[in-house]
C-alpha positions as CSV (number, residue, x, y, z in Angstrom):
1,M,-13.1,26.2,-2.5
2,K,-11.3,27.3,0.7
3,I,-8.1,25.5,1.2
4,V,-6.4,25.5,4.6
5,T,-2.8,24.3,5.1
6,T,-0.6,24.1,8.1
7,P,2.7,26.1,8.4
8,M,4.7,22.8,7.9
9,C,3.0,22.2,4.5
10,E,2.7,25.8,3.2
11,E,5.9,25.6,1.0
12,I,4.5,22.5,-0.8
13,V,1.2,24.2,-1.4
14,K,3.0,27.2,-2.9
15,L,5.4,25.1,-5.0
16,A,2.4,23.1,-6.4
17,G,0.9,26.3,-7.7
18,I,-1.8,27.0,-5.2
19,S,-2.0,30.7,-4.4
20,D,-5.4,31.0,-2.7
21,Y,-5.2,29.4,0.7
22,V,-5.2,30.1,4.5
23,V,-2.4,29.0,6.9
24,N,-3.4,27.8,10.3
25,K,-1.6,25.4,12.6
26,Y,-5.1,24.2,13.6
27,P,-7.0,23.9,10.3
28,D,-10.3,23.1,12.1
29,E,-10.3,26.6,13.4
30,E,-11.0,27.7,9.9
31,E,-14.2,27.2,7.9
32,G,-12.4,25.5,5.1
33,D,-13.4,22.9,2.5
34,L,-10.0,21.1,2.4
35,A,-7.0,20.8,4.6
36,I,-3.5,20.1,3.2
37,L,-1.5,18.8,6.1
38,L,0.9,16.2,7.4
39,S,-0.4,12.7,7.1
40,E,-0.3,12.1,10.9
41,S,-2.6,15.1,11.5
42,K,-6.3,14.6,11.9
43,V,-9.0,17.2,11.0
44,K,-12.8,17.2,10.7
45,M,-12.9,18.6,7.2
46,D,-11.8,16.8,4.0
47,S,-8.1,16.6,3.8
48,L,-5.2,15.9,1.5
49,P,-2.5,14.3,3.7
50,I,1.1,14.5,2.7
51,K,4.5,13.3,4.1
52,L,7.6,15.5,4.1
53,N,10.3,13.5,6.0
54,T,12.4,12.4,3.0
55,P,13.3,14.0,-0.4
56,M,11.1,11.4,-2.2
57,Q,8.2,12.1,0.1
58,V,8.6,15.9,-0.6
59,F,8.7,15.1,-4.4
60,E,5.6,12.9,-4.2
61,S,3.8,15.5,-2.1
62,I,4.5,18.3,-4.5
63,R,3.2,16.0,-7.3
64,K,0.1,15.0,-5.3
65,V,-0.8,18.6,-4.5
66,S,0.0,19.8,-8.0
67,E,-2.3,17.1,-9.5
68,F,-5.1,18.2,-7.0
69,A,-4.7,21.8,-8.2
70,A,-4.7,20.6,-11.8
71,N,-1.3,22.2,-12.4
72,N,0.3,18.8,-13.1
73,L,3.9,19.8,-12.7
74,S,6.4,17.6,-14.6
75,D,9.1,15.5,-12.9
76,D,11.7,18.0,-14.2
77,D,9.6,20.9,-12.8
78,I,9.5,19.3,-9.4
79,K,13.2,18.3,-9.5
80,S,14.1,22.0,-10.1
81,F,12.9,22.8,-6.6
82,F,15.7,20.6,-5.2
83,K,18.5,22.4,-7.1
84,D,19.8,24.4,-4.1
85,Y,19.7,21.5,-1.6
86,N,22.7,19.1,-1.9
87,L,21.5,16.4,0.5
88,C,17.9,16.5,-0.9
89,R,19.3,15.9,-4.4
90,K,21.7,13.2,-3.1
91,Y,18.9,11.2,-1.5
92,L,16.2,11.8,-4.0
93,G,15.4,8.4,-5.5
94,S,18.6,7.0,-4.0
95,D,19.0,3.4,-2.9
96,F,21.8,3.6,-0.3
97,K,22.7,0.6,1.8
98,R,24.9,1.1,4.8
99,D,26.3,-1.4,7.3
100,I,25.3,0.8,10.3
101,D,22.8,-0.5,12.8
102,V,20.6,2.0,14.6
103,K,17.8,2.0,17.1
104,V,15.1,4.6,16.3
105,Y,12.6,6.3,18.5
106,S,9.9,7.8,16.2
107,E,8.1,7.0,13.0
108,F,9.3,10.1,11.2
109,L,12.9,9.2,12.0
110,K,12.3,5.6,10.7
111,D,11.5,7.1,7.3
112,I,14.7,9.1,7.3
113,V,17.1,6.4,8.5
114,L,15.7,3.9,6.0
115,D,16.0,6.4,3.2
116,M,19.6,7.0,4.1
117,G,20.3,3.2,4.1
118,F,20.8,2.5,7.8
119,N,19.6,-0.8,9.3
120,I,17.0,-0.5,12.1
121,V,17.6,-2.9,15.0
122,E,16.3,-3.2,18.5
123,N,19.4,-4.8,20.1
124,N,23.1,-3.8,20.0
125,P,22.7,-0.7,17.8
126,Q,25.8,1.3,16.9
127,Y,23.7,4.5,17.4
128,V,20.4,5.4,19.0
129,I,18.5,8.1,17.1
130,Y,15.7,10.0,18.8
131,P,13.8,13.2,18.3
132,D,14.6,16.0,20.7
133,Y,11.1,15.8,22.4
134,L,12.0,12.3,23.7
135,K,15.3,13.3,25.2
136,E,14.1,12.6,28.8
137,T,12.7,9.1,27.9
138,V,15.6,7.6,26.0
139,S,17.1,4.9,28.3
140,E,20.3,4.2,26.4
141,I,23.5,5.8,27.5
142,D,25.9,5.5,24.6
143,N,26.0,6.8,21.0
144,L,22.9,9.0,21.2
145,V,22.0,11.1,18.2
146,E,19.4,13.8,18.8
147,I,17.4,15.0,15.8
148,P,15.4,18.2,15.9
149,S,11.6,17.8,15.7
150,H,9.0,19.9,14.0
151,S,9.2,22.6,16.7
152,F,12.9,23.3,16.2
153,V,13.5,23.2,12.4
154,S,12.7,25.3,9.5
155,L,9.2,25.3,8.0
156,N,10.8,24.8,4.6
157,P,10.8,21.1,4.0
158,F,14.0,21.2,2.0
159,E,15.9,23.0,4.8
160,R,14.4,20.6,7.3
161,I,15.7,17.6,5.4
162,E,19.1,19.2,5.0
163,A,19.4,19.9,8.7
164,R,18.3,16.4,9.8
165,Y,20.2,14.5,7.1
166,S,23.4,16.5,7.8
167,I,23.4,15.3,11.4
168,L,23.0,11.7,10.3
169,E,25.6,12.0,7.6
170,T,28.2,12.5,10.4
171,L,27.6,8.8,11.3
172,I,28.7,7.5,7.9
């Protein structure tokens, strides 16, 4: 079976114990049998979609790919991958609630702000959180918080989370 993964998902594929795969930003360019890619991506071949926006999504994605590969990593095995990432560990399985109202532009950012315990509102937010690629379309003026998108962050999902969460932690 030829597995194709995208650069954003490669680290999960490796951690889950798959060593024979091809990396291509555009999996359909390959003659693969299965694509492991972000859930919002669409391909013609069979796929195993994963999400990597929050620590729990990373955890579940490693588990899902590990089960597919018949490696069946234990929870402790998976948690060991988080050991060098303080914010990932802090928010893994957390249930924070914060009295901070935010307006959010982007589905991937909604996952993150909900995970961190912020309240999503449409009117009178304390902060407006948006991805860098929407900078020109955000109409609010005050309390803007720009978060780097896929193009401007590490391919490592743990480092991506650390970078994004550290920006939002300054609001707490």
